[in-house]
C-alpha positions in Angstrom: -9.3 -7.3 135.8 -6.9 -9.9 134.4 -8.2 -12.3 131.7 -9.4 -15.7 133.1 -9.2 -14.3 136.6 -12.6 -15.7 137.8 -14.1 -19.1 138.6 -17.8 -19.8 137.8 -18.8 -22.6 140.2 -22.0 -24.6 140.1 -22.4 -26.1 143.5 -24.3 -29.0 145.0 -22.4 -31.7 143.0 -21.2 -34.9 144.8 -17.6 -35.6 144.0 -15.8 -39.0 143.9 -12.4 -40.2 143.0 -8.7 -39.8 143.8 -6.8 -36.6 144.4 -3.0 -36.3 144.4 -1.7 -33.5 146.6 0.9 -31.2 145.0 4.4 -30.6 146.4 4.4 -28.4 149.5 4.6 -24.7 148.5 6.1 -23.5 151.8 8.9 -26.2 151.6 9.6 -25.5 148.0 10.2 -21.8 148.5 12.9 -22.6 151.1 14.5 -25.3 149.1 14.7 -23.2 145.9 16.5 -20.4 147.8 19.0 -22.9 149.3 20.2 -23.8 145.8 22.2 -20.5 145.9 24.4 -21.9 148.7 26.4 -24.0 146.3 27.9 -23.8 142.8 27.2 -27.4 142.1 24.0 -28.9 140.6 20.9 -29.3 142.8 18.0 -31.3 141.4 14.6 -30.7 143.0 11.6 -33.0 142.4 7.8 -32.7 143.1 7.9 -28.9 142.9 4.3 -27.5 142.7 3.6 -25.8 139.3 2.1 -22.6 140.9 2.6 -18.9 140.4 4.7 -18.3 143.5 7.2 -21.0 142.5 7.3 -19.8 138.9 8.1 -16.3 140.2 10.9 -17.5 142.4 12.4 -19.7 139.6 12.4 -16.6 137.4 14.2 -14.7 140.1 16.9 -17.4 140.3 17.3 -17.4 136.5 17.6 -13.6 136.4 20.4 -13.8 139.1 22.4 -16.0 136.7 21.5 -19.4 138.0 21.4 -22.1 135.3 17.9 -23.5 135.4 17.2 -26.8 133.6 13.5 -27.8 133.4 13.0 -31.6 133.2 9.2 -31.4 133.5 6.6 -29.2 135.2 7.7 -30.5 138.6 11.4 -31.3 138.3 14.3 -28.8 137.8 18.0 -28.7 138.2 19.7 -25.5 139.4 23.4 -24.5 139.1 24.4 -21.3 140.8 28.0 -21.1 139.5 28.0 -17.4 139.0 25.4 -14.9 140.3 24.9 -11.5 138.7 24.8 -9.2 141.6 23.9 -6.3 139.3 20.6 -7.9 138.6 19.5 -6.7 142.1 19.2 -3.2 140.8 17.0 -4.0 137.8 13.3 -3.3 137.7 12.6 -6.9 136.7 14.1 -8.2 139.9 12.4 -5.7 142.1 9.0 -6.4 140.5 9.3 -10.2 140.8 10.7 -10.1 144.3 7.8 -7.9 145.5 5.2 -10.5 144.3 6.2 -13.2 146.8 7.0 -13.1 150.4 9.3 -16.1 150.0 11.8 -14.0 148.2 13.0 -12.8 151.6 14.8 -16.2 151.9 17.2 -15.2 149.1 18.9 -12.9 151.6 20.8 -15.4 153.6 22.2 -17.6 150.8 23.4 -14.5 148.9 24.9 -13.0 152.0 26.7 -16.2 152.9 28.2 -16.7 149.4 28.5 -13.2 148.0 28.7 -11.0 151.2 25.8 -8.8 150.2 22.2 -8.8 149.0 19.4 -6.3 148.1 15.8 -7.1 148.4 12.6 -5.0 148.0 10.0 -5.2 150.7 8.4 -8.5 149.7 4.7 -9.0 148.9 2.4 -12.0 149.4 -0.9 -12.4 151.1 -2.8 -9.4 152.6 -3.4 -11.2 155.9 -2.2 -8.5 158.4 1.2 -7.4 159.6 4.0 -9.9 159.0 7.2 -8.4 160.3 10.7 -9.3 159.1 12.4 -8.3 162.3 13.2 -12.0 163.2 15.1 -12.5 160.0 17.1 -9.3 160.4 17.9 -9.8 164.1 19.1 -13.3 163.5 21.3 -12.4 160.6 22.7 -9.4 162.5 23.7 -11.8 165.3 25.8 -13.6 162.7 27.5 -10.3 161.7 25.3 -8.8 159.0 24.7 -5.1 158.6 21.3 -3.9 157.4 20.1 -0.7 155.8 16.5 0.1 154.7 16.2 2.7 151.9 12.8 4.3 152.3 13.1 6.0 148.9 13.4 2.7 147.0 11.5 0.7 149.7 14.2 -2.0 149.8 16.6 -3.7 152.2 20.4 -3.8 151.8 22.5 -6.3 153.7 26.2 -6.9 153.8 28.8 -8.8 155.8 32.6 -9.3 155.3 32.4 -12.6 157.2 29.6 -14.4 159.0 30.5 -15.6 162.5 28.7 -18.3 164.5 26.6 -17.0 167.4 24.0 -17.9 170.0 20.6 -16.8 168.6 17.4 -16.8 170.6 14.7 -16.2 168.0 12.2 -13.6 169.2 9.3 -15.5 167.5 8.9 -19.0 166.1 9.1 -18.0 162.4 9.5 -20.7 159.7 11.0 -18.4 157.1 13.0 -16.6 159.8 14.5 -19.9 160.9 15.2 -21.0 157.3 17.0 -17.7 156.6 19.2 -17.9 159.8 19.9 -21.6 159.2 21.0 -21.0 155.6 23.4 -18.3 156.7 24.7 -20.3 159.7 25.8 -23.4 157.6 28.5 -21.2 155.9 29.4 -19.1 159.0 32.7 -19.6 160.8 32.3 -21.5 164.0 29.2 -22.9 165.8 25.8 -21.3 165.8 23.0 -22.2 168.2 19.4 -21.4 167.2 17.0 -21.6 170.1 13.2 -21.2 169.7 13.6 -22.3 166.1 10.6 -23.4 164.0 10.6 -27.2 163.7 7.9 -27.8 160.9 8.5 -30.8 158.6 9.5 -28.2 156.0 12.4 -27.0 158.2 13.3 -30.6 158.8 13.4 -31.2 155.1 15.6 -28.1 154.6 18.0 -29.4 157.3 18.1 -32.8 155.7 18.9 -31.3 152.3 21.6 -29.1 153.7 23.2 -32.1 155.5 23.3 -34.0 152.2 25.1 -31.0 150.8 27.7 -31.2 153.5 26.3 -29.0 156.3 26.6 -30.2 160.0 23.3 -29.7 161.9 22.3 -31.2 165.2 18.9 -31.2 166.8 16.8 -31.5 163.6 13.1 -31.7 164.5 13.5 -29.8 167.7 13.4 -26.1 168.6 17.2 -26.1 169.5 19.5 -26.4 166.5 23.3 -26.6 166.6 25.0 -25.7 163.4 28.7 -26.2 162.8 29.8 -24.0 159.9 31.6 -25.4 156.9 33.6 -23.8 154.2 31.5 -25.0 151.2 28.5 -27.0 150.3 28.0 -29.4 147.3 25.2 -30.5 145.1 22.4 -32.9 145.9 18.9 -34.2 145.0 15.8 -33.4 146.9 12.1 -34.4 146.8 9.4 -32.0 148.2 6.9 -33.4 150.6 3.1 -33.5 149.8 1.4 -30.2 150.7 -0.3 -30.7 154.1 -2.4 -27.5 153.5 -3.8 -28.9 150.3 -4.5 -32.2 152.1 -6.5 -30.4 154.8 -8.4 -28.5 152.1 -9.4 -31.8 150.4 -10.7 -33.2 153.7 -12.8 -30.0 154.2 -14.1 -30.3 150.6 -15.1 -34.0 151.0 -17.1 -33.1 154.2 -18.8 -30.1 152.8 -19.9 -31.8 149.6 -20.8 -35.2 151.1 -18.3 -36.8 148.8 -16.1 -39.9 148.9 -12.5 -38.9 148.1 -9.2 -40.6 148.4 -6.1 -38.5 148.9 -3.2 -40.5 147.5 0.4 -40.4 148.8 -0.5 -38.0 151.5 2.8 -38.3 153.5 0.7 -39.4 156.5 3.7 -39.6 158.9 4.4 -35.9 158.4 0.8 -34.6 159.0 1.1 -34.2 162.8 -2.2 -33.4 164.5 -3.9 -32.2 161.2 -6.1 -35.3 160.8 -7.0 -35.3 164.5 -8.2 -31.7 164.4 -10.4 -32.4 161.4 -11.8 -35.4 163.2 -12.7 -33.1 166.1 -15.0 -31.4 163.7 -16.6 -34.8 162.8 -14.7 -35.8 159.7 -14.2 -39.5 159.2 -10.6 -40.2 158.0 -9.5 -43.7 157.2 -5.7 -44.2 156.8 -4.9 -46.8 154.2 -1.1 -47.1 154.0 0.0 -43.6 152.9 -3.4 -42.7 151.6 -6.3 -40.9 153.3 -9.8 -42.2 152.5 -12.6 -39.7 153.3 -16.0 -41.5 153.0 -19.2 -39.5 152.3 -21.0 -38.5 155.5 -24.7 -37.5 155.8 -23.8 -35.9 159.1 -20.7 -34.9 161.0 -20.8 -33.7 164.6 -18.3 -31.3 166.3 -16.9 -32.8 169.5 -17.1 -31.0 172.8 -14.5 -30.9 175.6 -14.8 -33.5 178.4 -16.6 -30.9 180.6 -19.2 -30.3 177.9 -17.9 -26.8 177.0 -17.8 -25.6 173.3 -14.9 -26.9 171.2 -12.2 -24.3 170.7 -9.5 -24.7 168.1 -6.6 -22.4 167.7 -3.5 -22.2 165.5 0.1 -22.4 166.8 3.6 -23.2 165.6 4.4 -26.8 164.8 3.6 -29.3 166.2 0.4 -27.2 166.8 -2.3 -26.7 164.1 -1.2 -24.7 161.1 -2.6 -21.2 160.6 -2.9 -21.9 156.9 -5.6 -24.4 157.6 -7.9 -22.3 159.7 -9.8 -20.9 156.7 -10.8 -24.3 155.3 -11.5 -25.7 158.8 -13.9 -22.8 159.4 -15.8 -23.5 156.2 -16.1 -27.2 157.1 -17.7 -26.2 160.4 -20.6 -24.4 158.5 -22.4 -27.7 157.8 -21.4 -29.6 160.9 -23.7 -30.5 163.8 -22.8 -28.3 166.8 -20.7 -25.1 167.3 -17.0 -24.3 167.5 -14.9 -21.3 168.4 -12.0 -20.8 166.0 -9.1 -18.6 167.4 -6.7 -17.4 164.6 -3.9 -16.2 166.8 -1.1 -15.6 164.3 -2.5 -13.2 161.7 -5.0 -10.5 162.5 -6.8 -10.2 159.1 -7.2 -13.8 158.1 -10.8 -14.1 159.3 -12.1 -11.1 157.4 -13.3 -13.2 154.5 -16.2 -14.6 156.7 -18.4 -11.8 155.5 -18.7 -13.6 152.2 -19.7 -16.8 153.9 -22.3 -15.0 156.0 -23.7 -13.6 152.7 -23.9 -17.2 151.5 -26.0 -18.1 154.5 -23.5 -19.3 157.1 -24.1 -18.7 160.8 -20.9 -17.2 161.9 -20.2 -14.6 164.6 -17.0 -12.7 164.0 -16.1 -11.9 167.6 -13.0 -9.8 166.8 -10.2 -9.9 164.1 -8.9 -13.2 165.7 -11.9 -15.2 166.7 -15.0 -16.5 165.0 -17.8 -18.7 166.3 -19.5 -21.0 163.8 -22.9 -22.5 164.5 -23.2 -25.5 162.2 -26.3 -25.9 160.0 -26.1 -29.7 160.1 -27.4 -29.7 156.5 -30.7 -28.1 157.4 -29.9 -25.2 155.1 -27.7 -25.1 152.0 -25.4 -22.2 151.3 -26.4 -20.1 148.3 -24.2 -19.1 145.4 -23.0 -15.5 145.3 -20.4 -13.2 143.6 -17.2 -12.7 145.7 -13.5 -12.0 145.5 -10.6 -14.0 146.8 -8.5 -11.9 149.3 -5.7 -14.4 149.8 -4.6 -18.0 148.9 -6.2 -19.8 151.8 -9.4 -17.8 152.0 -9.7 -18.2 148.2 -9.8 -22.0 148.5 -12.1 -21.8 151.5 -14.5 -19.8 149.4 -14.1 -22.3 146.5 -15.1 -25.1 148.9 -18.1 -23.2 150.1 -19.2 -22.5 146.5 -18.9 -26.2 145.6 -21.2 -27.1 148.4 -23.7 -24.3 147.8 -27.0 -24.3 145.9 -26.7 -22.4 142.6 -23.9 -20.7 140.9 -21.1 -18.6 142.4 -18.5 -16.4 140.8 -15.1 -16.0 142.5 -12.9 -13.1 141.3 -9.2 -12.6 141.7 -8.4 -16.3 141.5 -4.8 -15.5 140.7 -4.6 -15.6 144.5 -5.7 -19.2 144.5 -3.3 -20.0 141.6 -0.4 -18.7 143.7 -0.7 -21.7 146.0 -2.8 -24.4 144.3 -1.7 -26.1 141.1 -4.4 -26.2 138.4 -7.0 -26.6 141.1 -10.0 -26.3 138.7 -8.7 -29.1 136.4 -8.0 -31.4 139.3 -11.3 -30.9 140.9 -13.1 -31.2 137.6 -11.6 -34.7 137.3 -13.5 -35.8 140.5 -16.8 -34.2 139.3 -16.6 -30.5 140.3 -18.3 -28.0 137.9 -15.8 -25.2 137.7 -15.2 -22.9 134.7 -12.3 -20.5 134.5 -13.8 -17.4 132.9 
């Protein structure tokens, strides 16, 4: 086990104060890959200082990109020359396997250098996450793919990318980002239908347009891209991380705490606050801040016909699958019951066995559905020893531990560090008792 890869959490503490959300991890991964599309300088601000981002920056540096660090959250990248031989090194292969976001290096390298090599990427163990959408979209633009089973890596090449009509076979955020980054430098017009339209994709489109790309339909699922010969440099600021914001709402509810989430990017949160309010959370919008007051009790709403509340994830503007884990934890101490249907990943609910060991009343119906019967504060969760299986489940377990009676130990917290910046230090500042051990 790695050194300092566990949290010792003493629960039952009331928290208070202000929390500042980090930059959005999922946006940052796309934006960093897009710096390869130009030889000019691209400055990125509000990058989260987390493991996945550090790994991707190391990959860019290894490829020959000049990386200038201004501070922990601001960098400038200049991809004047890329060392294509670095693809074959063990250092590249090892780093690329660690993060699923490395798959978005394919399109920029293909668009500028006609070829790319990538090992099968890693990431969370939350079920099958196929890459077909990426490959089918790039093939429509003229790319040729080969998969080498011996080395477990993908090889892609194209003499010239040509615009095409692409009907995405699934609404994939990273798939849309990859196809989009290839299309901006393809010859002619590309139409991308059934595209993801998350704020992170909108941010990528806005950045590409500032670099000289021509994209129509931003914010919709139908994008028209007019290819250009080259792109220039720009500056870009990452949005606040909506997943972390949702995690803080859950934390406030479970620990009966008063927390203010500063500079939350409220206009970009979509239905996220509404869904948490359906579980009884009180959320006061104060300018661009969210104020969560302490609540003795919060009650799950029911549908108009009186039937049990059902919440499910879906592509934007639906509810993010990344928030289902923390929403489930919040339901544990609510008044009432809720059925949570995690449609998009088949293994994401398997962490509930730890919550049941802590005393939660949860029925895991199947790999996709769980029913939570809220305690309404009648019983406190109890501290236990557990292991974080992925980023989002790890934070959900941390929230449960902070609300529990006694001490919990959470192992494999490198999973949490992959997506949450110095989460122990930031929560300590509002009164949480967490020791990295």
